[in-house]
N, C-alpha and C positions, 0 to 999 in steps of 0.2 A: 272493435272492428272485428266482424267476423271471418273465419278462414276461407279460402277459396273452395267452392264445391266441387266436390271429388267428380271426375267426369263418370258418364255411366258406363259400365261394361259393355263390351264389343262381342256379339255373340253372332257366329255364322251358321245358319240353316239351310241345310242341303234338301231343295225342293220348295216351290211356292205354289204347288197344286193344290187340289181339294184335301189330299191326305196331310198337308202341313198348316192348314187354315186354323186350326185350334191352337195350337203351340205357337203359331206367329202372331196371332193375336194377344195371346197370354204375355209373350214376350213384350210386345208394345206396352200393353197395360202395367208391366212390371217396370217400365222406364228403361229398357234395355235400348242399346244402340244395335238395331238388326239389319244385318247384311245377308241377303237371302239370294240363292242364285237357282236358276231353272233355265232349261233351253227354250223354253217357252216364253217369249217376251210377253205375252198376254195373260200370264199364270195369274190367277185370282189372288194369291197371297201376297203379291208384289205391293198391294196397297197397303200392307203393315210393315213393310220395311224402309228403313231410312237410305239405304244402298242396294241398288238393284243390281244383279250381274246376269246377263244371258249367257250361262254356261251350263253345260250338261251336267247333272247330279253324278254321271260316271266318268266325268273327265278329271281323273285324280290329279294330273300336272296342272291343268287350269285351277283347279280348285285350291291346290297348294299355293299357286301363284297370289291368287285372291286373298287367301287366308294371311299370308305373309305382309301383303299390301295393306291389308286393313288392320294388322296389329290386333288380331281378335284374342278373346280372353277365354273362348270356349268355343265348340262345335258341336252340332247335334244333327242326327238324320232320322226325323220322324215319319213314320208311314210308309217308308220304302225300305227293302232289304239291302240291296248290293251297297248302297253309299254308307251303310253302318260300318262296314270295314273300312271305307275310304276314311270316314269321319275319325276312326280310332287309329289308323295309321298316321293321319297329318297331325293330329294331336299328340300322338308320341314322338314325331319328329319335330315339333315345336316346344315340346317340353310342357304341354298343357295339361292340367287336372282332366280326367275323363272316365266315365264309369267302367269303361272295359279296356284292356289291352288288346293288342292287334291279333294275338293269337286266338284269343277267345272269340273275338269280332270276326275272324274269317271263319270260324267254325261255325258260328251263330247263321253266316249267309249263305251257306252250303247245306242244300238238303242231304246231299248224299253224306257228309261229315258229321251231320246232325245224327241220320240213321245210323251211322258206325258207332258214334258215342252212346246212342241209346241202347244199342246192341250190347255194348262193352258193360254198362252199368245196369243192364236187365230191365230198361223201361219198356213196358209193353207198347206194340207198335204193330203195323200190319206188316205181313211178309212182303219183301222188296227184292228187286234182282236190280242190277247196274247192267246195261248194255252199252258197249263200244261204239265207236265209228263205225259202220258198215254191219253191225249185226241187226240180223232181220228178225230173230226167233226170240220168244220169251218163256220162259218154265213156267210163269204166272198165267193162268188161262183166265179169260174173261168171265164176269164183268171186272173190269180192272180200271185203275187210273194209269195213264202214261204222260210222263211231263219231263221237262229239261231239269235237272238238279240244282241250276244256278241262276235260274230266273223267278220271277216273284207272281205270285197270283196265278191268273189263267193263261199266262203267256206261254203258248206250246202246249197247254195241256189238253188232254182229251179224255173223255169217260167212254170207255170202249165196253160194249155190250156183246159184241160177237166177234169171234176169231177172224172173221175176214174184213174186220176194220183195224185189226192190229197193226199191220203192215204200215198202212198209211199214217195211222197216229204215231208210230215209231219214227218215221221219216219227219213228220211235222215237230215232233219234240226236238229231235237233233239238228233241225235247221235252227231252232230257236235257241239251243244249247249255245253257250260261249265256248265249250270245249268239244261240243258234238256228241255228248254223253247222254244217256237216256235212263230214266227211272221208270220201272215199271212195279206199281204196287197194287196188291189185291184190294179190293173194294171192301172198305171195314164199314158194314151194314149198320146204321143205327143213327139216332139223332147227333147232331154236332153242336157242340158248345164251345165259347171262347173263354179262357180264364185271363183276365187282366191283372197283372199282379206287379209289385214294386221290390226290389231286393235292396238291402242294406247290410254291407259287411257280410253277404252269405246268408243272411234271413229273408227268407221268403215271405213276403205280406200278400195274401191274395186279396184282391179288391172286388170288382165285378165279375160273376160267372154269368154269361148271356147265351142264351139260346140264339143259334145262327138260323134263321129261317129262309132256307135257301130256295131258289129258283129250280125247276127241274132240269134235266139235259135238254137243249144242248148247253145251257149256262151252269153246269153242274159246278158246285162251289162258290158261286157267286150269290152273296148274302141280299135278300130283298129287305131285312131288318135284322137289327140285334135287340132282343127283348130280354129285360131284367126285371125280377130275378127268374134264373131259369127254372123251369118245371121238370126238369129231369136229371140235373146233375147232384151229387151227393159228395161226400168228404172224399170218396175215392178219385173223383175227378180231378180235385185240387192238389190231392197227393201226387197224381199223375204229372200234372203240371210243374210241381215242385220238384220231383224226381228230374223231370225233364230240364230243368234250369240248371240243376246241379249237375247233370250228366255232360251238359254243354260248356259249363263252367262259369256261368253268369252269376256275378256275387253282388253286384251293384246296377241300378238301374231298371226301367221298365221291361217286361215280357209280355207277349202276348202269343199264348199257347192255344191251338185248335186241337179239341179232344173229341173222337167218335166214342160214343157209348155203345158198345156191343153186347151181344149175347154173352160174350167171354169177359166183358168188364170194359173199362175204358182203355182206349188206345190212342197213343199222342200221334196226331198226324204231322205236325211241323210247329216248331217254336221260331218266334221273331223276337230279337233282342231290342225291340224298341216300342214306340206308342204304335197302338193299333191305326190303320189307314181310315177306318169307317167311323170317325168321330167318336171312338171308344172313352177317349179321356174326358170329353165334354160330358158323356153319358154316366161316367163314373161320379162327376161333379153333381149331377143331376141326382143320381140315384142315391150316392152315399154322403155328399157334402164334401168329398175329398177332392182336391184339385191335383189329379194325375199330371197336368201339363205343368204346373208349377213345380213338382217333384222333379220331372225330368228336365226343367231349366236350371234347377239348382244343382243336380248332379253334372250336366254338362259343364257348369262353370265352377266345379270344384267345392261348392258350397254344402252346408249341412242339409241332408234330404231325409228328414224324420217323418215316417208315415203316421199321421194322427191315430191314436188309439179310439178316440171318440169320433161316432159316425152319426150322421143325421139321415138314416134312409126313408125314402118315401114309400108309397105301396107299390108303385110299378113305375117304370119307365123304359123308353125306347129309342132307338134310331131307326127312322123308316127312309128308304133311299126312294128318289123319285127317277123313274124311267119312262121317257118319252117315247112316243112312236118312232120306228125306224125312219131314217132321213136326215136332212139337213136341217138344223133348227132355224126357224124364221122368227119365232116371237115365243115369248114366254110371260103369262100374265097370272094375275091372282095371288102373289106372294103377301100382300098386305091383308087379304082376307085369310089366308091360311095362319098367318101370325096371329090373327084375333080370336081363332078357335081356342076356347077354354083348355088350359093344361098344356098349350104349345109353348114350350121355353124357347126355342129357336127354329128357324128354317131359312132356307138360301136355295138360290139358283146358282150355280157356278160354272155353267157352260155358257157362252155367249153365242150370239147369232152368227151362223154359218158354222158351227160344229156339227160333223156328221156322227150321227149314232147308228151303230149295227145292230144285231138282232139279240142284244143283251147276252153276249159272251163273256165280256170283262167287267171290272169295274169302271173302266173308261166310258161305259155306256149309261154310267148314272149321270144324272144332270143336276142333282142336288139331294136335299136332305129335309127332314123334319125331325125334330126331336121333342119327346112330348114326356109328361108324367101323368099319373093317375092315382084313383085309390088302388088299384091293383095293374099287374101286368097288362092283363086284357083291355082295361080300361086305359092304359097309355096308348096300347096299339090302336084302338078303337079311335081315339082323338088322332092320333097321326094320321090314321087312314083317311077321316074327315077331312084334315088339313091338307093332305096331298090331293084330295079330290078338287080342292079350289083352285090349286095350281095347274093352269092349262097350257100345254106345249102344242105349237103349231110347227110341224116340219113338212119339208117338200121333198121330192124325190130330186137328190143332187144331180144325177145324169141327165133327167129332163131339163133341169136348170141350164145345165151346161150346153145342152143342144139348142135352147131357145135363146 
């Protein structure tokens, strides 16, 4: 007579939006009991969860209660910054294995504390200045970037080209900041790349180094695509990302580091101690045959997370994001046609009918993605573009709909 089957491990995932889709799908495929929380009851990742909780990923007391009630074995916050520290603190309170301690996680989610750590360790970075509540002047002249130090992505971020725009940008960033503080950074001119890596016991393992193909202002910093392999990165870029991880204190788990390649060499823009939110882990699997999602899951559950030495690289691969016209989404068609394009590995539309899109200022204005591979990086990009052209978005003027 056989023994009783061991129940599946229970994993709490903070977030069920587009940035968490890949890990949630991998967790389900792994046979885990998946608990997912998100403030959006229609979050697309909920379809991969066994237990769905409509709780904000920033509601630490609510997440703590959920974790205790569900008797979780691990907790992870992929694709979003602030909850990384929440996950580390809850894991610490519950005595769960976790890739980061609360102190390191707190540094990782603060752009200011990162900058201070980089300065102390001699990591090359743009010149920067912290402004407190009420400060209206900055020593760093435009062109510059103004942003809150405790928010993710483009929230409260402005690209300032003229000094006349600086005051408004500072106010905007201060309003978005949790503490009312503002970071003003010189514009590091040059191409931007992303280093996706995984650390084990302090050993930094670089995986994909991708070019971030950026939209122009006003969507400064928002990527239209991530393309592999990079055509501009070299060993110095990887070394900069390695030094950044060491400065912050990340010894285990994934890192996502954005680096600008300037005339003075690579400069670290910021590091995130998590999986990238732009399907970077799925791109890694296509490009190298290494399952970065599975490595992150193992680390979150206290299991061995050994980075494979053997790699099966393809000629080129990319993630291309789908951006619809501004307005309220009424219909999206052509997904099956896009998936039929040669070289397309995956494609999805994750924004539903009624979602309102702005003028592509943030990642929230992405409606979906295409992942493609090809004989070269340019071949993969061309296939992704062809697939994206087959997906048609119909939007309407939201204000006009309300009036009628």
